[in-house]
N, C-alpha and C positions, 0 to 999 in steps of 0.2 A: 503494499500499498504507500503510494505517495501523495502527497497536496505540497502544497506549496510552503505551508508552515507546519506539517507534521508528518512525524515519519514514526512506525511501529515496528519493531522486531518481535520473534516469537522466537523461542528455540527448546527445545526436551532435552536435558540435561541429566535424565534417567526415565526409566521407565512408568513414572509415576509424578516428574517433579516436571514443571512445568517453569519459564521465568520468563516475563514479559517488560521490554522497556519500551515506553514512547518519547519520544522528543519531540517538544512542542514551544511556541514561542507565544502558546495563548495558554490563559489559564483555562482547564476543564473539570469535569468531575465525571466517572464511569461509575452506576449504579450498577449493572449487572455484566458478565460474562458468561458467557455462552459455548462451549465447546461442540464442535461442529463433527460431525464425522460423513466423509465423502459428502458434503454439502450438506447433510443433513443434520439439525440438531440432537447432539447425542446425550447432552447434561449438561445445567449449569454449572457453573464452577465458581467455588470463591478464596481471594487472595489468601493465603497465611501470614505472606509480610507485604508489605508496601513502604513503599519511601519515596521522597521528591529532595529535588537539587534543583536548582535553576534552571527549566527548559528539560526536566527529564523525570522523567517518571516512572520508577519500576515497581512492579509486582511478581511477586512468587506463587506459583500454585500447587497444592500437593493432592494429587489425586485416589483416589479410595478404587480407581480399578487402572490397571496397567495399560497403555499404549501399547497395540501388534500394530506393528510393521506389516506395510503393505494397505495401508489407506491413509488417505489426505485429511488432515486433523485440521480444524482450523478454527481460532479465537473469534468470535464476533464482540464487536466493544460497544455495539447498539447503533440503533437506525441513524442515526445523523453522523456516527463516526467510522465505520465500517469493519471491515473483516481481515486480517491476518493467516497468512498459512506458517503451521509450526514446522521450525525447520528442525529437522530429527536430525541430522547428520551427524550432531554430537554426541550421540548413543554408539558412534560405530568406534568410536574413542574407552567404551567403559569395557574394564577387564572382561566383564563375562561375556563380552559380543561374540565372540568367537565358539564360545561354547554352547551358546546359543544357534548362531546363522554359519558356523564353518562348515561347507559342503564336502563330502569326502569321494564322488562319483566323477568316474572316468568320461562321460558323456557332455560338458563344457563344449560351447563352439559349433558349429556345422557339419552333421555327420550324415554325409553324403551316401545316398543308395540311388539306384537306376532309377526306381519305385517311389524314392520319397527322402525326404530330407528332411532330420529333426534337430532344431535349431533349441541349445540350452546354455540362459545368461544367466549367471551372479549380481543379484543386484537387491537385496533384501532390504535396503531402505526406500527402492522403488513402488509407490502406490498404481505406475500402470507400465507396461511397456509396450511397446507395438513394434513388429517387426517390418522393416520398408524394402520390399525384392523386388529385382527386375530381371527377368529372365535374360541367359545368352543372348548377346546382340539384339535388347530391345529395353528401348527406350522408355516402355512403358509400367512405371512402377504400381506395386501393389503395398498397400499398407494393412497389415492384417494382426490383429488382440494376440496379444501371448497369455499364458493362463500362469497364474503364480502357484506354486508347488512348495512344497517343505525346504527350509531354508534359506526360502528366497530365491531357488532359481525357477525362471521365466522360461518355459517353454511351449513351442508348438511344433506340428507339423505339418507339413506341404508334401503334398502329393505330384507327382510326375518327376520327370529331370527335371532337376534345377541343375545340373552341372555346368561352370562356369557364371552362375549367376552372382549379380551384385548384391549388397547387400548391406544395411545398416540398421541399429538399436535405436530407437527413439525413446529417451526414457523419463520417466515423470516423476523426478523425486520433490517431494513434496510444494508441488505446482511449480516447480524449474524445471522447464524441461526441454533436452539436449538430443542432439543425436549425434551416437560416437559409435565406432568402429567397435570390432568383437574383439574384446583380449584374447580368445582363442583361435583368431582367424588366419587361415594357414597361408593365404596369399592374400594379393590386392592387386588393385588398379594402379596407376601412375600416379605417383605423388601421395598414395595412402588417400584417396578419395573413397574408394567402397573397400570392405572384404570382399573377396569371393569364394563361393560354394567351389570344394575339390576333389576330384573323387582320386585319391591317392592310388589307386592301382594302376594310373598314367605312368607312374614314375616305376613303377616295382622292373622294369624291364631295363633301365640303366643298370648296366653292371657296376657297382663300385669296385671290384675287383680287391677284395679284402683276400682273396686264397693268394694273391702276389705277394704282398705283404711279408718281411722279413723275419724271422721271431724277433718277439720286444722282453727281453725279461726282466727290466725293473728301468727308473726312470734316468740311474746314471750310468746307463746306455742312450741315452735319450743327446742329442745337437741339437739344438732349437734355434732357427733363422726366422724372423720376425719381418713381417712385412704386409705392405697394403696391394691389394688386387691391382688399384687403378696405380699406385707409385711403379709397378715391378711393369708395366706394360703402356704408359704415355708417354713415353718418350719417342720425338719426333724422329731419330736416329737409329729406327730400325726398321724392321721388315715388317713386325707384328699388325696386321690387320685391324680386328677387332681391339684396339688400344680401350684401356679402363676395362675390359670385362672381363667374366667368366672364361668367357672362351678364347679371350687375347692370351689368357694365361698359362694355357695348356698346346697353342699352335707349335708345331713342331718345324723342326729346320729355318728357323732364324736368325737373322743375322744381324751384327752392327755394323755399320759402315766399317769397320776395320778387317768385317769377315768374319768375326767371334762370333761363338753363340749365344740367343741373345732368349728373353724369357725365359719358357719352359724348359729348354735344353740345356741353358743355361745353370739354372737352379737345380738339376736333374745333378749337373757334372762336378755341384761341389760337394757332394758326397753327406750331407745335414740327412736327418731323420725325418726332424719333425719342422713343416712351415707352420709359424702362426701368422695366420691371418689377420688382421687389425678388422673391427667390426665388419659383418657383412647382414645380422638382422636390420631391418628396414628402418632408417635413422631419417632426421629431418632436414638437414641443412645443407641438401643436393637436391636439383631440382632436377626428376630423372627423366625428364623427357628432354633436359638441355644441360645434361650433366657436366662440359667444358666449360659452362658457364662461372661454375659457383663450387670451392672446393672443401671439402670437408673430412676431417680421418673415421668421423662415422660414431662418434662418443657421445650421441643427443639421440637415444632412442625412442621409438613408437611404439613398434611393435616389436614384441619378442618369439612368434611362432614364422613372422614372415619377413621373407629374404628381400636384402635391398634390391630396388629395382633399376638401380642407376649402373650397377654392375651386369645387366640382362640386356642383351640386343634389342629385345622389343620390351619395354617397360608396362605396355597398356597388356600385355598378354600375361593372365598372371600365371601361366604354365611354365613363361621362357625363364624366367627366374630360377625359379623351381626343377628345371631341366639341365639349365646351363649349371648352376652350382654341384648338381649332383655328378653330373658329366667330369667339371674339373677334379671333385676329389675321386671321382672313378677314376682320371689319367694319373693322377699320383700316384695312388694307391698301385698303379700296374707301372709305377716306378722304382716302387718302395721306397714311396715318401710318404708319410700319416700327415693329417690336417688338424690343427690344433687353432681352436676358434677364441678370437680374444669374445668375452660377453661380458655386458654393460648391466649388469644387476642393480647395482647401487643407487641409479637415478635416472629420471627420465628426460624429457625434453619439455619444459614449460609446464610444471605439474598443473597449473591452472587450466591448460585446454589438453590436457593428458587425457584418456579415453579411459583411466583408472578413475582419477578424481572427477569427471564427469559422469560415471556411473555408479561408483560406492563413494560419496564426497566422504570426506576425513578420515578415511578407513587405511587406506594405502602409503600414508608418509609419517614420517615420525612429528612428534613435536618436542618442544623446549616447554619447561617446565612453567613459562609464562603463556604457553598456547599459541608461539608461531611457530613456524615450519621451521625445522631443524633444516639445516645447508651445510652440514659438516664437507658434503660431496663438494662443495665451491659451486654445486648448481643449480642452489636456491630450495631442493628437498633433497631428503635422506629414503630411499627404498624403506619398508616398514618390513624387513625379509621376516621379522621373527612373528610376526602375524600371520594365521595359519593358511588364507589366501592367497597371501602375497608369497608366502613357502612352496605352496601347492602350486601358484604359477612357474615361481622360479623349477618347481622341477618338473613340472608336466611340460616347459617348451625345452630343458636340458632334453627329457629324454625324445618329445619330438625329436630333436637333431640329430639322437644318435640313431633310433628310431628309421628314418624316413633319408637322414642324408649319410648317413654312416661314418658319422665323424669319430676322431680319435683322440683329444682330449680337449680341455678347457683351461684358459686363464681368464681368471677373475680379476677387471678392472677393478681397483679402488676396494678388496677384501675384505681390507679391513672395517669395512663399515658395514659386514656384511654378520651376521649373527653364527655363532660356530655350531649351533644346532641344528640350522639349516646347513650348514655345510658339511655333517655327517651324515646328513639324509641325502646330497646330493654324493658326497661319495660312498654310499651304502646304494644307492639306484646306479649311478654309472657303474660301479664295479662288477654289479649284480649283468649288467648286459654287456660290458666291453673291462673284463678284468684286467687289459695292458694299457686304460686309458689313461692319461696325465690329469693330474688336478692340480694348479698351481695357480697364485696368483701374488699382487698387492698386500701386502700385509699391513701395510703404514698404517701408525695409530692417528686417527683424524680428530679423534674427540669423541664426543656427544656418547650416546646409550640408549641402550632398547627400550619398548615398550615394556618389556617385561623384565629389565635389567641383566639378560641374559651377557654372557662374553660374547666377545667379538672377533671376529676371526683373522685378529692381529699379530704380527709377527712376536709378539710377546706370547701368545697364546698358542705358539707353532706346536706346543708338548701336547695338547689339546685336540691337534687334526693331524695326528700320522700319517695321514693318505697324502697330504698335499705337500709340495714344493713353496718355498717362497723367494720372493724378490731379495737378495742379499745384500743391503746398501753397505754394510759393512765390508765384504767385497770388495763393491763398488769406490766408496768413500777410502779405502787402504791402499788399492792396488794405483788407481788415479789419482786420489785429493780431494781435497773439501774446499768446496765455494759452486755460486751459484752461476747457472749463464754457461759461459765460455773460456772463462776467467777462472781460476785456481788461485785459492786463496793461500793455501797450502799444497803444495805438491806430494802425491803419494809416492808406493813403492818402486813403480815402473818408469814413473818421472824423474827419479835422481835420488829420493829423499833415502836417506838410512832410516832417521826414523821411525821409521814404519817396518823398519825390517822383522818385530816382534811381532808384528801385529799382522804382517804377511802369512807369516809362518801360522798362525791361526785362522784366517779366511783359507789360506790353500789347503787345508785339510777338512773343507767343510764346513768350518763354523761346527764343528761337535765335538769336539775336544776341550776340555780345559787348559786351557795355555795361559795365555798372555788377561784374556776374558773368560767369564763362564760362557760356556758352550751355548748357543743359541738353538740347535737342531737334535735331534736323537737322534738322526743320519744324517750319513755326508747327500743322501737322495732328493732331502729337504732345501739343501742349497743352491738358488739360481745366479750360479757365477754369471756378471754381467759389468761390462765399462757404460755401455751406450743401450738404449733402446729410444723409442718414437720419438717419445718425451726431451725433451733439453736438447742441448743441444748435439752435435757427432763430436767421437772421442779424437778426430782428426782437428777440426776445430777447435777442440780445448789444448791439443798440440800445439796447434798452430798458434794462437793467441796466448799459451801460458807461455810457451816456449819461443817465444821469435827469433830469437840467436840464432836456432839451429838452421843447419842447413836441410834444404829441401830431402837431400837422402839420409838425416840423423830421422827427419821426422817420419819418413816412410819407414826407415829402421824400428824406430820404436812403437808404431802402430805394427808393425808385423810382431814383435816381440809381444806387446799389448795380448795379441790375439792368439798367438802361440802359448801363452801363459795359461789364459784363460782355457784352453784346452789339456791343459796338462795338471789343473789344479780338479780336485776331489768336488764332484757335486757333480750339477748339471752345466755344462758350457751351452750360453746362450749371445746371439747374435744379432743385431740388428740390421736389416737391408743395407748393403753398401759397405759396411764397415771393415768389409774384406780387403776395400782398395780404397780407403780413405775418403769415402762422399762427404761433401761439406754442405750445413744449411747454409753458408754467406754468413756464419755467425748470429745468425735466428736462434730460434729456441723452442717453442710453444709453437709448432706452426702448422696446428691443428685445420685451423682454415685461411694457409696462407699460399696456397696454388702450386700446382706442378711442378713452377722452378724452382721451389724449395725442398720439396717432398720425393721426387721424382726419381729412378735410378738413372744416371746420368751415364749411357753407354760409351760414349765418348770416351769420359774419363777411364772407364773399363780398360777399353783400348789403349789407352796410354801406361796403363800401368797392368798389363796384361800379367805381368811376371809375380804382383802379387795374388792376383789369381791360383798360381799354378801352387806358389807360399803356401795359401789358404786350404787347397785342395788335400797336399802333402800335411798340413798340420790335422786334418779330421783323418786322413786315413792313418796318421802315428797315432790317431787317439783311439780310433778302430782295434787297432793293433796293439796296445799295452795294456791289454786286459785288467794288469792289477790298479790300473788308473781306475777304473769304474766301479770298485771296490766301495761299499755306501757303509758298514759296520764301523762304529768308530775305535771298537777295540783293536780292531786285524789292522786298521790304518795305524792308531798309535805305534803298535808294534812294527809296522812295517818301516815307518819313516826315523830316518834321523839326520840333525841337521848337526852335522860334525863343527869345530870352531873355523872359523874361515874368517878372514882379514878384508875380503872383499866380495862385492857381490852376496850370495846366496850359494851352497852347496847341499844339494839334499841326496842321502842317501836310503836306496831301496835295500833292505835286511835279506840277504841270501836265501836263507832258508822257506821266506814268506812267499819266493816268487817264483811265477811258476816255469816263465818262459825264458828265464837269466839266472846265471849264478849271482848277478852283482848288476846293478844299476843306478847311476849317478845323474842326477838333472844338475847344469850350472846355471845361473840366470845373473846375465850381465846390462844392470839398468844405465849404466855409468857411459860415461865418453872415453876412457882408457880402457886400455886392455886388460883382459885380467888373469896372472899367471899362476901354473899350480903343478906342483911334481906329484903323480900319480903313485910312483914308486912301485909298478907293476904296468902291464900293457891291458889299454882296455881297445875301445871297438867304437868306432861315431856311430850311433845312432842316426840312421835317416830311411823313413819310410821305401826310399825309391831304388836301396841298396838292396843287391843278393850276397850273398856271403862272398863271394871273391872278390866283390866291391869295398868291403869293411876296409876302412884305412884306422890302423893301430896304431896307436899312440901312448907315451906314458906321462910326457909333460905337455901340457897343456896351456894353450891358449884360445880364451873365448872372447871374439872381438867385440868389440863398443857394442850397445843395445842389443844384445845378441842372448838366444839360451841355445844351450850345448848338451847332446843327451849321451851317455856314454855306458858300454855295457863289458861283461863278459857270459859267452853262452853259457 
């Protein structure tokens, strides 16, 4: 109700408690209040509390009969004043709400059969829901009233073949009417205009070639390479046809200007085990019909079941994105590479307009103690994963990704904002479907708390989540150094700072052994070892800006040493796209919306530095050959490794009795600009993954070149 000098607001804060606040610049008196139910008189009600302050009048009503959701309640203020609908959304914040209304069925969304489709939507606050739909290739929309069932689920069955039908829900929450997509929508038209009915049987014939994948024993056998679908294929200097698309990512026999492998062939040639893709679930800030006009990484999710349309060749065809995404996964599987997805369940894009807030206001997002929306994600909303239907949505969407697309792992964006219990249920679900799936994420402690005060999946709680690996920022900071952006305030060990030597020994062993610091992880397989990811500056930009007096040869040497050391470390090696050749973002950092120029893989630089590609392949081959580097039990690692006194750089000795393939093994790391000399007092072979037995070089007096690492062994 709105008048020039009068406004009233009514809310239900419990099922038998209503508050009414009236703002008026004129004095008045209300003698009777009548509660209406669906437009009809229900009962007269009387305030148990009332107060007034200049132009503000407050009333509180305690009812002798509880409000029943599914109805429109209104307070009549008298003939000359009017009526005000009661906002029921505060009820969604009650601790008992989940007990009363959480639904555990598996039929939410549009469930297709050739003869009929059943639609089901969880909307417990709504007093009315209408299905709006149009058959495939028709602009004639139908409006059908849905029926309310137990737990606030609205359903309707529509006869006939609705394959490809567009639809939305018209939801009436206490008189506030909105149109919304289906939270369980399996696909949509371009730019998320409509959800679409999908016949999943049409995707079954696409082979994901899981049988072609090599055996994967544990996380420590993984080598992860992170990239965006768009960034890998958008560069103009290749003959990739479908640039920025799923299909472009699997085109074979593509070349750079210099005639080197590009796209799919390049990625396969590197030898990594897992390709981690930046978000591919439907996101907001790219026009799917004109994707080259705007850039975004995709950390602005709209829908959790629908694949992003800008990566498909036909965004208007709801099947195109599904088929092409699944074909892409199949092509990488056939080549022996697993696909991990970067998933964003900690926030959504513009909460006020999100389909979740539209359908069940005040339920899916956390609140601060003062009632304001929590924003520890920095995006204006924190998804309340601890609430049963929010958790169910996460679990159901993950199951959909596994069952329909056959993905191999999940990387959770800002995992430290998701509650531990949800992550445990995710692990149970995922491992039941795919025992060798990878689960890992960002365990940053962003602050805040859950609705039920349960613990969050932060790095500090890694002991509660043994199935998860965490991005190890201690590894990053000790290896690289401390500082924001592309300039370091204090250099790390591999930037030549001896003060970080003991810290490096701690992170080298997967941060799972008490040394200088208390251990972070139960096993090395929980440590994601990295120095660069999509966020922040590239490692080459950091080298370039922090060490400006180094020659280009030195900078390339330091980059190569860092990449090699990551692969020599215990835990899970992680690389960002282009890290192998020292790509630059031109000193920009958070380039999530800054365009292709700052983010894409530059194949011209690859051509110039093709030798670095060869080095990187050899380092990966080395990692795969040295099985003792993939051990994850801290007790064995601790017994295996010794750090002999060494006056310069670092020497790591591996104990004879615990090595399977060698009688002895040594690693020397030299992050300095001078040569390291060492008397071995015995003959050792220099290890190189390309050497054959007849090629091994024997040494007894060692010289380790500046900015390099060298491995020695005895058969």
